[in-house]
All heavy atoms as an XYZ file, in Angstrom:
837
protein
N     -35.995    -35.958     24.047
C     -37.276    -36.328     24.594
C     -37.202    -37.675     25.295
O     -37.843    -37.861     26.311
C     -38.335    -36.365     23.495
C     -38.673    -35.008     22.904
S     -39.361    -33.884     24.113
C     -41.030    -34.454     24.173
N     -36.420    -38.570     24.731
C     -36.275    -39.890     25.328
C     -35.632    -39.789     26.714
O     -36.055    -40.467     27.650
C     -35.449    -40.799     24.415
C     -35.377    -42.267     24.806
C     -36.770    -42.867     24.938
C     -34.562    -43.038     23.786
N     -34.631    -38.920     26.838
C     -33.976    -38.708     28.132
C     -34.977    -38.191     29.169
O     -34.959    -38.621     30.320
C     -32.822    -37.706     27.997
C     -31.603    -38.255     27.310
C     -30.829    -39.215     28.204
O     -30.718    -38.962     29.418
O     -30.339    -40.214     27.670
N     -35.814    -37.274     28.747
C     -36.826    -36.725     29.662
C     -37.751    -37.837     30.130
O     -38.071    -37.942     31.316
C     -37.618    -35.594     28.969
C     -36.700    -34.395     28.739
C     -38.847    -35.203     29.780
C     -37.320    -33.317     27.885
N     -38.166    -38.695     29.219
C     -39.042    -39.806     29.569
C     -38.338    -40.793     30.492
O     -38.874    -41.194     31.528
C     -39.533    -40.510     28.300
C     -40.349    -41.742     28.603
C     -41.673    -41.628     29.022
C     -39.791    -43.014     28.480
C     -42.421    -42.754     29.310
C     -40.533    -44.146     28.768
C     -41.849    -44.015     29.185
O     -42.591    -45.121     29.482
N     -37.124    -41.190     30.134
C     -36.389    -42.184     30.923
C     -36.076    -41.683     32.328
O     -36.097    -42.445     33.284
C     -35.105    -42.586     30.206
C     -35.362    -43.460     28.989
C     -34.089    -43.796     28.230
O     -33.014    -43.265     28.562
O     -34.184    -44.608     27.288
N     -35.766    -40.423     32.450
C     -35.435    -39.859     33.766
C     -36.674    -39.386     34.527
O     -36.575    -38.869     35.621
C     -34.463    -38.702     33.613
C     -33.130    -39.146     33.092
C     -32.242    -37.954     32.859
N     -31.036    -38.348     32.192
C     -29.839    -38.229     32.720
N     -29.693    -37.724     33.915
N     -28.786    -38.608     32.050
N     -37.832    -39.530     33.922
C     -39.107    -39.145     34.512
C     -39.102    -37.686     34.971
O     -39.479    -37.356     36.092
C     -39.464    -40.078     35.668
C     -39.638    -41.503     35.210
C     -39.999    -42.434     36.348
O     -40.036    -42.061     37.513
N     -40.286    -43.665     35.996
N     -38.659    -36.816     34.066
C     -38.625    -35.384     34.347
C     -39.940    -34.776     33.880
O     -40.322    -34.908     32.725
C     -37.439    -34.706     33.633
C     -36.122    -35.307     34.130
C     -37.477    -33.203     33.848
C     -34.905    -34.861     33.346
N     -40.607    -34.122     34.795
C     -41.874    -33.482     34.466
C     -41.593    -32.198     33.683
O     -40.657    -31.467     33.999
C     -42.650    -33.162     35.750
C     -44.074    -32.821     35.502
N     -44.463    -31.583     35.052
C     -45.199    -33.559     35.628
C     -45.773    -31.562     34.921
N     -46.240    -32.748     35.264
N     -42.392    -31.894     32.656
C     -42.170    -30.668     31.865
C     -42.145    -29.393     32.708
O     -41.420    -28.460     32.404
C     -43.347    -30.644     30.886
C     -43.782    -32.068     30.788
C     -43.476    -32.699     32.116
N     -42.921    -29.361     33.786
C     -42.908    -28.175     34.653
C     -41.544    -27.967     35.298
O     -41.138    -26.832     35.560
C     -43.985    -28.278     35.729
C     -45.418    -28.114     35.253
C     -46.384    -28.323     36.399
C     -45.627    -26.756     34.616
N     -40.827    -29.041     35.563
C     -39.485    -28.912     36.127
C     -38.546    -28.207     35.159
O     -37.713    -27.395     35.557
C     -38.910    -30.289     36.479
C     -39.570    -30.951     37.660
C     -38.914    -32.276     37.982
O     -37.748    -32.271     38.411
O     -39.582    -33.304     37.779
N     -38.673    -28.519     33.885
C     -37.833    -27.883     32.875
C     -38.112    -26.388     32.785
O     -37.197    -25.572     32.701
C     -38.072    -28.517     31.500
C     -37.683    -29.973     31.344
C     -38.114    -30.487     29.983
C     -36.190    -30.141     31.531
N     -39.370    -26.044     32.830
C     -39.763    -24.648     32.685
C     -39.453    -23.860     33.950
O     -38.882    -22.780     33.906
C     -41.257    -24.544     32.339
C     -41.485    -25.163     30.966
C     -41.752    -23.121     32.404
C     -42.904    -25.503     30.669
N     -39.803    -24.391     35.095
C     -39.650    -23.649     36.341
C     -38.194    -23.485     36.750
O     -37.870    -22.614     37.552
C     -40.442    -24.322     37.469
O     -39.908    -25.593     37.752
N     -37.295    -24.264     36.190
C     -35.882    -24.139     36.530
C     -35.285    -22.806     36.150
O     -34.336    -22.340     36.779
N     -35.825    -22.149     35.139
C     -35.306    -20.861     34.687
C     -36.211    -19.687     35.044
O     -36.028    -18.591     34.537
C     -35.092    -20.887     33.171
C     -33.927    -21.779     32.784
O     -32.972    -21.888     33.579
O     -33.985    -22.377     31.700
N     -37.182    -19.914     35.897
C     -38.119    -18.855     36.262
C     -37.839    -18.420     37.696
O     -37.579    -19.235     38.568
C     -39.575    -19.365     36.135
C     -40.561    -18.309     36.568
C     -39.857    -19.799     34.713
N     -37.885    -17.123     37.909
C     -37.664    -16.575     39.243
C     -38.992    -16.498     39.986
O     -39.908    -15.801     39.563
C     -37.045    -15.185     39.130
O     -36.935    -14.612     40.406
N     -39.094    -17.223     41.071
C     -40.310    -17.194     41.884
C     -40.043    -16.387     43.147
O     -39.830    -16.933     44.220
C     -40.759    -18.608     42.244
C     -41.217    -19.420     41.070
C     -40.783    -20.711     40.895
C     -42.096    -18.891     40.148
C     -41.215    -21.473     39.819
C     -42.529    -19.642     39.055
C     -42.092    -20.929     38.900
N     -40.048    -15.060     43.001
C     -39.771    -14.192     44.136
C     -41.001    -13.443     44.616
O     -40.900    -12.574     45.471
C     -38.654    -13.219     43.775
C     -37.354    -13.946     43.532
C     -36.193    -12.997     43.341
O     -36.243    -11.856     43.748
N     -35.142    -13.489     42.732
N     -42.136    -13.792     44.064
C     -43.388    -13.192     44.520
C     -44.536    -14.123     44.147
O     -44.404    -14.963     43.254
C     -43.607    -11.822     43.870
O     -43.908    -11.969     42.497
N     -45.648    -13.942     44.836
C     -46.813    -14.758     44.513
C     -47.336    -14.407     43.120
O     -47.872    -15.263     42.423
C     -47.923    -14.578     45.557
O     -48.247    -13.191     45.668
C     -47.504    -15.118     46.907
N     -47.131    -13.161     42.703
C     -47.578    -12.751     41.365
C     -46.792    -13.475     40.272
O     -47.369    -13.918     39.278
C     -47.440    -11.237     41.198
N     -45.473    -13.616     40.460
C     -44.680    -14.315     39.440
C     -45.029    -15.804     39.392
O     -45.066    -16.395     38.320
C     -43.175    -14.109     39.666
O     -42.758    -14.673     40.881
N     -45.308    -16.387     40.524
C     -45.735    -17.791     40.567
C     -47.059    -17.941     39.823
O     -47.241    -18.844     39.011
C     -45.852    -18.291     42.020
C     -44.477    -18.305     42.687
C     -46.505    -19.674     42.074
C     -44.518    -18.527     44.182
N     -47.976    -17.027     40.091
C     -49.286    -17.079     39.442
C     -49.167    -16.916     37.932
O     -49.823    -17.635     37.173
C     -50.190    -15.986     40.015
C     -51.618    -16.104     39.519
O     -52.227    -17.172     39.743
O     -52.117    -15.140     38.916
N     -48.309    -15.996     37.478
C     -48.136    -15.767     36.039
C     -47.691    -17.036     35.317
O     -48.185    -17.363     34.240
C     -47.096    -14.665     35.804
C     -47.671    -13.368     35.343
C     -46.627    -12.365     34.902
N     -45.420    -12.261     35.699
C     -45.292    -11.573     36.827
N     -46.327    -10.925     37.320
N     -44.152    -11.527     37.479
N     -46.759    -17.762     35.911
C     -46.234    -18.967     35.268
C     -47.264    -20.095     35.264
O     -47.586    -20.665     34.227
C     -44.928    -19.436     35.948
C     -44.504    -20.799     35.435
C     -43.832    -18.407     35.729
N     -47.801    -20.408     36.429
C     -48.662    -21.585     36.522
C     -50.058    -21.367     35.964
O     -50.726    -22.325     35.567
C     -48.698    -22.105     37.956
C     -47.407    -22.764     38.339
C     -46.449    -22.078     39.063
C     -47.123    -24.049     37.926
C     -45.241    -22.672     39.389
C     -45.924    -24.661     38.243
C     -44.980    -23.966     38.974
N     -50.504    -20.125     35.890
C     -51.821    -19.891     35.301
C     -51.818    -20.208     33.808
O     -52.858    -20.529     33.234
C     -52.277    -18.453     35.537
O     -51.415    -17.535     34.886
N     -50.644    -20.157     33.179
C     -50.554    -20.530     31.762
C     -50.865    -22.013     31.568
O     -51.417    -22.419     30.562
C     -49.163    -20.202     31.222
C     -48.933    -18.715     31.116
C     -47.541    -18.390     30.693
C     -47.394    -16.874     30.655
N     -46.055    -16.415     30.796
N     -50.507    -22.818     32.543
C     -50.783    -24.255     32.452
C     -52.214    -24.576     32.847
O     -52.812    -25.515     32.335
C     -49.815    -25.043     33.336
C     -48.395    -24.953     32.878
C     -47.509    -24.098     33.507
C     -47.945    -25.709     31.805
C     -46.189    -24.007     33.081
C     -46.635    -25.621     31.371
C     -45.757    -24.763     32.011
N     -52.737    -23.799     33.782
C     -54.079    -24.079     34.288
C     -55.181    -23.460     33.442
O     -56.321    -23.902     33.483
C     -54.211    -23.550     35.728
C     -53.321    -24.208     36.774
C     -53.436    -23.463     38.090
C     -53.718    -25.661     36.960
N     -54.855    -22.387     32.729
C     -55.879    -21.672     31.978
C     -56.706    -20.760     32.862
O     -57.712    -20.209     32.444
N     -56.298    -20.621     34.115
C     -56.964    -19.743     35.083
C     -55.916    -19.341     36.121
O     -54.836    -19.922     36.169
C     -58.116    -20.472     35.759
N     -56.238    -18.363     36.933
C     -55.300    -17.931     37.965
C     -55.009    -19.046     38.958
O     -55.923    -19.710     39.440
N     -53.742    -19.245     39.259
C     -53.348    -20.306     40.198
C     -53.993    -20.113     41.562
O     -54.589    -21.034     42.111
C     -51.828    -20.345     40.340
C     -51.296    -21.269     41.446
C     -51.595    -22.721     41.113
C     -49.815    -21.057     41.655
N     -53.869    -18.912     42.109
C     -54.368    -18.688     43.473
C     -55.887    -18.732     43.515
O     -56.464    -19.248     44.472
C     -53.821    -17.385     44.035
C     -52.322    -17.338     43.979
C     -51.559    -16.401     43.347
C     -51.402    -18.284     44.536
N     -50.226    -16.705     43.484
C     -50.093    -17.851     44.210
C     -51.535    -19.452     45.272
C     -48.941    -18.536     44.597
C     -50.391    -20.144     45.660
C     -49.124    -19.689     45.328
N     -56.546    -18.206     42.474
C     -58.008    -18.300     42.425
C     -58.454    -19.754     42.388
O     -59.459    -20.126     42.980
C     -58.561    -17.572     41.192
C     -58.344    -16.068     41.264
O     -58.219    -15.538     42.382
O     -58.300    -15.434     40.193
N     -57.684    -20.568     41.689
C     -57.992    -21.990     41.595
C     -57.691    -22.710     42.907
O     -58.451    -23.573     43.355
C     -57.176    -22.642     40.456
O     -57.461    -21.959     39.241
C     -57.506    -24.114     40.304
N     -56.587    -22.334     43.548
C     -56.138    -23.045     44.747
C     -56.959    -22.722     45.994
O     -57.241    -23.614     46.801
C     -54.670    -22.726     45.011
N     -57.336    -21.458     46.156
C     -58.049    -21.057     47.380
C     -59.369    -21.814     47.477
O     -60.131    -21.900     46.518
C     -58.248    -19.532     47.419
C     -56.881    -18.869     47.587
C     -59.197    -19.119     48.547
C     -56.876    -17.372     47.511
N     -59.584    -22.378     48.632
C     -60.753    -23.207     48.973
C     -60.736    -24.590     48.345
O     -61.705    -25.331     48.468
C     -62.069    -22.489     48.656
C     -62.254    -21.277     49.527
O     -61.928    -21.297     50.717
N     -62.740    -20.203     48.946
N     -59.627    -24.944     47.673
C     -59.502    -26.302     47.150
C     -59.217    -27.251     48.307
O     -58.379    -26.977     49.162
C     -58.366    -26.381     46.110
O     -58.688    -25.539     45.014
C     -58.152    -27.808     45.621
N     -59.910    -28.357     48.323
C     -59.705    -29.371     49.363
C     -58.953    -30.549     48.759
O     -59.281    -30.993     47.667
C     -61.042    -29.842     49.918
C     -61.811    -28.775     50.631
C     -63.168    -29.291     51.092
N     -63.935    -28.260     51.720
C     -63.850    -27.936     53.008
N     -63.018    -28.581     53.792
N     -64.593    -26.971     53.506
N     -57.953    -31.016     49.498
C     -57.198    -32.194     49.063
C     -57.050    -33.139     50.238
O     -57.128    -32.737     51.398
C     -55.798    -31.818     48.497
C     -54.972    -31.098     49.559
C     -55.929    -30.982     47.249
C     -53.530    -30.897     49.173
N     -56.840    -34.404     49.915
C     -56.600    -35.409     50.962
C     -55.900    -36.599     50.339
O     -55.879    -36.774     49.119
C     -57.885    -35.842     51.638
C     -58.835    -36.609     50.746
C     -60.045    -37.106     51.536
N     -61.041    -37.670     50.676
C     -61.040    -38.930     50.241
N     -60.085    -39.755     50.602
N     -61.999    -39.373     49.464
N     -55.308    -37.403     51.172
C     -54.701    -38.640     50.705
C     -55.818    -39.605     50.314
O     -56.881    -39.616     50.944
C     -53.833    -39.256     51.801
C     -52.615    -38.438     52.224
C     -51.929    -39.092     53.419
C     -51.643    -38.293     51.065
N     -55.590    -40.422     49.295
C     -56.632    -41.361     48.867
C     -57.076    -42.267     50.018
O     -56.258    -42.756     50.789
C     -55.944    -42.185     47.775
C     -54.815    -41.344     47.297
C     -54.379    -40.527     48.482
N     -58.377    -42.430     50.132
C     -58.986    -43.324     51.134
C     -58.662    -42.930     52.571
O     -58.703    -43.778     53.466
C     -58.573    -44.781     50.885
C     -58.957    -45.241     49.499
O     -60.046    -44.930     49.013
N     -58.057    -45.948     48.847
N     -58.315    -41.662     52.805
C     -58.021    -41.200     54.170
C     -58.714    -39.853     54.409
O     -58.079    -38.804     54.364
C     -56.521    -41.081     54.383
C     -55.795    -42.408     54.283
C     -54.316    -42.251     54.550
O     -53.880    -41.402     55.317
N     -53.520    -43.091     53.915
N     -59.994    -39.865     54.682
C     -60.755    -38.622     54.836
C     -60.205    -37.686     55.920
O     -60.326    -36.479     55.810
C     -62.163    -39.086     55.203
C     -62.211    -40.538     54.927
C     -60.816    -41.045     54.861
N     -59.580    -38.236     56.937
C     -59.071    -37.404     58.030
C     -57.863    -36.558     57.627
O     -57.457    -35.657     58.354
C     -58.714    -38.265     59.243
C     -59.933    -38.878     59.899
C     -59.557    -39.662     61.121
C     -60.800    -40.246     61.757
N     -60.496    -40.992     62.961
N     -57.281    -36.820     56.474
C     -56.110    -36.058     56.025
C     -56.505    -34.840     55.185
O     -55.633    -34.124     54.711
C     -55.160    -36.945     55.194
O     -55.849    -37.401     54.023
C     -54.663    -38.133     56.002
N     -57.799    -34.593     55.048
C     -58.242    -33.493     54.187
C     -57.810    -32.137     54.740
O     -57.927    -31.871     55.937
C     -59.765    -33.507     54.050
C     -60.267    -32.431     53.105
C     -61.757    -32.491     52.889
O     -62.187    -33.384     52.142
O     -62.465    -31.671     53.481
N     -57.289    -31.308     53.838
C     -56.943    -29.924     54.178
C     -57.509    -29.017     53.092
O     -57.812    -29.459     51.991
C     -55.417    -29.708     54.307
C     -54.710    -30.036     52.993
C     -54.838    -30.497     55.462
C     -53.271    -29.585     52.955
N     -57.640    -27.752     53.433
C     -58.154    -26.774     52.478
C     -57.163    -25.620     52.404
O     -56.693    -25.122     53.425
C     -59.520    -26.264     52.941
C     -60.132    -25.230     52.001
C     -61.533    -24.853     52.419
C     -61.480    -23.788     53.477
N     -62.756    -23.151     53.776
N     -56.809    -25.228     51.173
C     -55.931    -24.077     50.980
C     -56.775    -22.821     51.162
O     -57.708    -22.587     50.416
C     -55.287    -24.108     49.586
C     -54.261    -23.025     49.385
C     -52.965    -23.212     49.824
C     -54.599    -21.834     48.780
C     -52.014    -22.220     49.659
C     -53.653    -20.835     48.602
C     -52.359    -21.028     49.050
N     -56.424    -22.040     52.174
C     -57.210    -20.855     52.498
C     -56.482    -19.587     52.078
O     -55.259    -19.571     51.939
C     -57.509    -20.843     53.988
C     -58.307    -22.066     54.413
C     -58.631    -22.085     55.892
O     -58.564    -21.023     56.531
O     -58.953    -23.164     56.400
N     -57.233    -18.521     51.898
C     -56.660    -17.232     51.493
C     -55.593    -16.771     52.477
O     -54.614    -16.124     52.082
C     -57.764    -16.194     51.356
N     -55.732    -17.109     53.726
C     -54.750    -16.724     54.748
C     -53.375    -17.317     54.433
O     -52.349    -16.691     54.678
C     -55.217    -17.182     56.134
C     -54.256    -16.861     57.248
C     -54.068    -15.359     57.475
O     -54.938    -14.565     57.084
O     -53.027    -14.993     58.058
N     -53.339    -18.513     53.869
C     -52.064    -19.132     53.500
C     -51.355    -18.317     52.429
O     -50.139    -18.154     52.459
C     -52.266    -20.562     52.996
C     -52.915    -21.511     53.964
C     -53.502    -22.682     53.530
C     -52.954    -21.250     55.330
C     -54.103    -23.567     54.403
C     -53.555    -22.123     56.213
C     -54.127    -23.279     55.744
O     -54.716    -24.157     56.611
N     -52.129    -17.788     51.493
C     -51.557    -16.949     50.443
C     -50.998    -15.670     51.047
O     -49.897    -15.237     50.698
C     -52.598    -16.638     49.366
C     -52.150    -15.725     48.227
C     -50.926    -16.288     47.513
C     -53.291    -15.495     47.257
N     -51.723    -15.069     51.968
C     -51.223    -13.847     52.631
C     -49.930    -14.131     53.390
O     -49.000    -13.326     53.380
C     -52.289    -13.260     53.550
C     -53.426    -12.597     52.774
C     -54.346    -11.789     53.683
N     -55.138    -12.622     54.574
C     -56.273    -13.220     54.234
N     -56.752    -13.089     53.020
N     -56.929    -13.943     55.113
N     -49.848    -15.293     54.029
C     -48.617    -15.663     54.738
C     -47.459    -15.858     53.763
O     -46.327    -15.451     54.055
C     -48.840    -16.936     55.558
S     -49.918    -16.693     56.972
N     -47.721    -16.463     52.630
C     -46.685    -16.643     51.619
C     -46.220    -15.287     51.093
O     -45.017    -15.048     50.937
C     -47.203    -17.523     50.476
C     -46.218    -17.812     49.347
C     -44.967    -18.522     49.872
C     -46.897    -18.655     48.269
N     -47.148    -14.375     50.845
C     -46.790    -13.024     50.401
C     -45.912    -12.329     51.440
O     -44.940    -11.669     51.105
C     -48.046    -12.203     50.123
C     -48.795    -12.657     48.894
C     -50.179    -12.043     48.769
O     -50.723    -11.511     49.773
O     -50.736    -12.100     47.659
N     -46.254    -12.491     52.707
C     -45.482    -11.877     53.798
C     -44.080    -12.484     53.861
O     -43.098    -11.780     54.121
C     -46.218    -12.073     55.127
C     -45.574    -11.366     56.263
C     -45.783     -9.854     56.128
N     -45.138     -9.212     57.237
C     -44.254     -8.232     57.112
N     -43.950     -7.764     55.931
N     -43.695     -7.715     58.170
N     -43.971    -13.776     53.623
C     -42.664    -14.439     53.614
C     -41.779    -13.862     52.515
O     -40.601    -13.566     52.740
C     -42.830    -15.960     53.411
O     -43.633    -16.471     54.478
C     -41.490    -16.662     53.386
N     -42.345    -13.664     51.331
C     -41.584    -13.048     50.240
C     -41.167    -11.624     50.597
O     -40.069    -11.185     50.266
C     -42.383    -13.055     48.936
C     -42.391    -14.377     48.228
C     -43.574    -15.023     47.941
C     -41.205    -14.984     47.833
C     -43.587    -16.244     47.280
C     -41.202    -16.200     47.170
C     -42.395    -16.829     46.895
N     -42.040    -10.894     51.275
C     -41.725     -9.515     51.675
C     -40.566     -9.492     52.670
O     -39.638     -8.688     52.536
C     -42.970     -8.867     52.285
C     -42.775     -7.437     52.714
C     -44.018     -6.862     53.374
O     -45.142     -7.331     53.090
O     -43.865     -5.946     54.194
N     -40.603    -10.373     53.654
C     -39.513    -10.456     54.631
C     -38.205    -10.848     53.954
O     -37.147    -10.283     54.233
C     -39.858    -11.460     55.733
C     -40.955    -11.035     56.693
C     -41.346    -12.209     57.588
C     -40.519     -9.843     57.521
N     -38.276    -11.802     53.046
C     -37.086    -12.221     52.308
C     -36.508    -11.054     51.528
O     -35.310    -10.810     51.530
C     -37.433    -13.369     51.356
C     -36.248    -13.852     50.553
C     -36.687    -14.610     49.295
N     -35.580    -14.808     48.412
C     -35.102    -13.912     47.555
N     -35.661    -12.726     47.475
N     -34.084    -14.164     46.781
N     -37.376    -10.299     50.873
C     -36.929     -9.144     50.093
C     -36.203     -8.132     50.993
O     -35.142     -7.625     50.645
C     -38.116     -8.479     49.401
C     -37.758     -7.211     48.698
N     -37.138     -7.197     47.477
C     -37.910     -5.920     49.059
C     -36.928     -5.950     47.111
N     -37.395     -5.150     48.059
N     -36.774     -7.851     52.156
C     -36.149     -6.901     53.082
C     -34.779     -7.379     53.548
O     -33.845     -6.582     53.647
C     -37.053     -6.645     54.285
C     -38.239     -5.775     53.927
O     -38.207     -5.028     52.950
N     -39.295     -5.877     54.700
N     -34.651     -8.657     53.817
C     -33.355     -9.188     54.244
C     -32.326     -9.142     53.128
O     -31.189     -8.736     53.321
C     -33.512    -10.625     54.751
C     -34.172    -10.767     56.116
C     -34.524    -12.222     56.379
C     -33.277    -10.224     57.207
N     -32.729     -9.522     51.921
C     -31.808     -9.566     50.789
C     -31.414     -8.168     50.330
O     -30.270     -7.922     49.969
C     -32.431    -10.362     49.608
C     -31.610    -10.217     48.342
C     -32.568    -11.828     49.990
N     -32.347     -7.241     50.357
C     -32.091     -5.900     49.852
C     -31.420     -4.979     50.869
O     -31.239     -3.805     50.601
C     -33.399     -5.257     49.357
C     -34.026     -5.981     48.203
C     -33.099     -6.069     46.995
O     -32.391     -5.137     46.672
N     -33.104     -7.216     46.338
N     -31.080     -5.507     52.025
C     -30.340     -4.700     52.986
C     -31.190     -3.873     53.918
O     -30.782     -2.803     54.351
N     -32.353     -4.357     54.234
C     -33.206     -3.685     55.204
C     -33.419     -4.612     56.409
O     -34.542     -4.904     56.773
C     -34.561     -3.308     54.596
C     -34.455     -2.503     53.347
N     -34.010     -1.204     53.356
C     -34.692     -2.819     52.063
C     -34.008     -0.750     52.108
N     -34.408     -1.716     51.309
N     -32.336     -5.094     57.016
C     -32.489     -6.095     58.086
C     -33.228     -5.563     59.297
O     -33.932     -6.309     59.963
C     -31.057     -6.473     58.435
C     -30.236     -5.310     57.988
C     -30.954     -4.743     56.787
N     -33.107     -4.267     59.580
C     -33.792     -3.737     60.759
C     -35.301     -3.831     60.610
O     -36.010     -4.128     61.556
C     -33.369     -2.295     61.049
C     -33.772     -1.277     59.989
C     -32.927     -1.295     58.717
O     -31.861     -1.920     58.693
O     -33.366     -0.688     57.732
N     -35.805     -3.645     59.398
C     -37.239     -3.769     59.158
C     -37.661     -5.227     59.266
O     -38.621     -5.559     59.945
C     -37.613     -3.207     57.763
C     -39.075     -3.480     57.446
C     -37.305     -1.727     57.690
N     -36.930     -6.102     58.612
C     -37.283     -7.521     58.616
C     -37.174     -8.110     60.011
O     -38.042     -8.848     60.446
C     -36.393     -8.287     57.653
N     -36.098     -7.774     60.739
C     -35.899     -8.348     62.076
C     -36.960     -7.872     63.040
O     -37.519     -8.662     63.794
C     -34.514     -8.002     62.605
S     -33.196     -8.808     61.702
N     -37.258     -6.579     63.030
C     -38.275     -6.085     63.951
C     -39.639     -6.659     63.606
O     -40.429     -6.956     64.481
C     -38.320     -4.555     63.947
O     -38.699     -4.068     62.679
N     -39.898     -6.859     62.328
C     -41.172     -7.453     61.913
C     -41.258     -8.893     62.382
O     -42.291     -9.340     62.856
C     -41.329     -7.395     60.379
O     -41.225     -6.039     59.966
C     -42.670     -7.953     59.951
N     -40.146     -9.640     62.267
C     -40.156    -11.031     62.714
C     -40.360    -11.108     64.224
O     -41.049    -11.986     64.715
C     -38.863    -11.736     62.305
C     -38.812    -12.021     60.812
S     -37.418    -13.053     60.321
C     -36.068    -11.926     60.486
N     -39.790    -10.164     64.965
C     -39.971    -10.163     66.413
C     -41.431     -9.919     66.773
O     -41.999    -10.610     67.608
C     -39.080     -9.095     67.057
C     -37.594     -9.412     67.057
C     -36.801     -8.176     67.474
C     -37.289    -10.565     67.993
N     -42.039     -8.943     66.114
C     -43.440     -8.642     66.375
C     -44.330     -9.813     65.972
O     -45.280    -10.149     66.654
C     -43.865     -7.350     65.625
C     -45.367     -7.158     65.670
C     -43.143     -6.145     66.204
N     -43.973    -10.467     64.858
C     -44.778    -11.590     64.366
C     -44.591    -12.847     65.212
O     -45.270    -13.829     65.021
C     -44.418    -11.883     62.916
N     -43.635    -12.817     66.127
C     -43.421    -13.965     66.990
C     -42.582    -15.053     66.383
O     -42.695    -16.214     66.749
N     -41.704    -14.700     65.443
C     -40.852    -15.711     64.824
C     -39.882    -16.271     65.850
O     -39.498    -17.419     65.790
C     -40.112    -15.131     63.591
C     -39.090    -16.103     63.058
C     -41.130    -14.788     62.525
N     -39.493    -15.458     66.826
C     -38.696    -15.985     67.916
C     -37.248    -15.560     67.964
O     -36.508    -16.043     68.802
N     -36.810    -14.670     67.117
C     -35.438    -14.193     67.201
C     -35.353    -13.133     68.283
O     -36.200    -12.247     68.355
C     -34.977    -13.581     65.864
C     -34.895    -14.563     64.751
C     -35.776    -14.505     63.689
C     -33.935    -15.562     64.763
C     -35.703    -15.407     62.660
C     -33.864    -16.474     63.716
C     -34.738    -16.396     62.675
N     -34.340    -13.220     69.091
C     -34.099    -12.166     70.069
C     -33.032    -11.237     69.504
O     -32.077    -11.699     68.887
C     -33.629    -12.774     71.388
C     -34.702    -13.603     72.053
C     -34.248    -14.174     73.375
O     -33.311    -13.597     73.971
O     -34.812    -15.164     73.791
N     -33.174     -9.924     69.717
C     -32.220     -8.988     69.117
C     -30.772     -9.279     69.477
O     -29.875     -9.017     68.712
C     -32.656     -7.636     69.685
C     -34.054     -7.829     70.149
C     -34.194     -9.278     70.475
N     -30.526     -9.884     70.623
C     -29.144    -10.143     71.036
C     -28.544    -11.364     70.331
O     -27.351    -11.523     70.317
C     -29.073    -10.376     72.553
O     -29.969    -11.438     72.887
C     -29.464     -9.118     73.308
N     -29.398    -12.218     69.766
C     -28.869    -13.442     69.142
C     -28.972    -13.431     67.629
O     -28.421    -14.293     66.976
C     -29.613    -14.688     69.652
O     -30.999    -14.553     69.366
C     -29.421    -14.863     71.136
N     -29.693    -12.473     67.064
C     -29.861    -12.430     65.612
C     -29.188    -11.192     65.071
O     -29.644    -10.098     65.277
C     -31.354    -12.431     65.248
C     -31.606    -12.505     63.769
C     -31.497    -13.701     63.097
C     -31.929    -11.369     63.056
C     -31.719    -13.781     61.733
C     -32.157    -11.432     61.698
C     -32.059    -12.624     61.040
N     -28.062    -11.388     64.387
C     -27.320    -10.264     63.828
C     -26.954    -10.547     62.405
O     -26.698    -11.675     62.033
C     -26.051    -10.020     64.633
C     -26.359     -9.616     66.041
C     -25.136     -9.555     66.861
N     -25.578     -9.491     68.225
C     -24.992     -8.808     69.155
N     -23.906     -8.157     68.894
N     -25.445     -8.788     70.369
N     -26.884     -9.487     61.614
C     -26.474     -9.629     60.222
C     -25.107     -9.035     60.044
O     -24.721     -8.109     60.653
C     -27.471     -8.938     59.285
C     -28.861     -9.540     59.296
C     -29.792     -8.732     58.403
C     -28.835    -10.969     58.809
């Protein structure tokens, strides 16, 4: 415990080091235990800003969660050997890969 204190290691770092975050659902399962409520339900529409800087305020919107879910889906397709699906999806989404320059 003393080492954790001296090295300023947050308890969440210890726990999250052995957890697989490959979907928004798995992230929610882990962090909702600490929050006592669903992570995404808590985060959506939450506004944050830097102290004393009102112009830095941002709001976590449901669209951000959908984008994160889509990122996990694309990652899954690439890792699981479905590059044609992931690549064509990235092209349609405007990620910017051209078929002649992006090969697996």
